[in-house]
C-alpha positions, 0 to 999 in steps of 0.5 A: 478502489473506486468502489471503495473509496465511495463506500468508506466516504460513504460509511458512518461507522469510521471518524473522518481521519479513518476515512481520510487514511483508507481513501489516501491508501486506495487511491494511491493504489489506483495511481500505481496500478495504472502507472503500471498499466501505462508502462505495461499494457502492451503498446509502447512508442519511444516518443512516450519513454519521457512521459513513462519515466516521470510515470514510472517515478510517481509509481516508483515513489508511492509503492514503498509508502503504501505500506506506511498507508496500510499502517494508518489504516489499522489505526496507527495513525502516529506512527504513519505520520512519522513514517511518511517522511519515508517517501521524500527519501524515495522520491528524492532518489528515484528522481535523482536515479531516473535521468540515468536509468539507474534504477530503470529505463525506457530504450527502443525495446521498452521499459527494463530494469536498471542496474541498480533497480536492487535499490527500489527492492530494499527501499520496498523491503524495508517498507515491508517490514514496517508493515510487518511490525505494524501488524503484531502492533496492531494484533497486540493492541486488539489481543490478537483477535482475528489473526488468521485474517492478518496472515492471509494479508501477509500471504496475498502481499508476498503472493504479488511481490515475489512474482514480480520479483522473481519472474517479472509478473506484474501482479504486485497491485492486484495483490495489493488491493485484495490486501487493502480490502483485507486489511478495511475488513480487519479493522471494520471487524475490530471496531464493531466488535469493541463497539459491541463490548462497549454496548454491553459493559455500558447495559450492565453498568445501567443494570 
């Protein structure tokens, strides 16, 4: 993700707005994946429970926002700005639930899901539905070119989310990182294709 940020910032093919969306997306993945690593790295001390709670609240608040950031990287800037308001209630819910261990909690044994962990899952599902709609809109906008890449983004995301949800295997951010790279490749390819078509059209007009 750090390599992708460096590449995006130095890439001349995107304008400032598009660079900002990709940078925010990659940076958010870094924050979430590092937070998850801090919780599930294999070392745990009850003395760090308070700090780990704050870290997990940050992770759980940002996670649903990733779908919004993904849609921003695909060029849906206006929709993403509106949907980013989804982050505020998500953050409030996590902050209010954290002291009572409703969504998650830390005990002597380490991290555990709370009785109402389903709240986080619902927020995540809503964000995924938003991403699915965004992918359809983008596909329609670009005449459904390279649909296979969009399908692969969905497959890779599900490949990380399903093991986490059903079997508590923490590979979600690996799949999200790969999907972010696929989105970058997809959008970059669409932009280059449109640029080439525009150049050909301009040359024909000149001729």
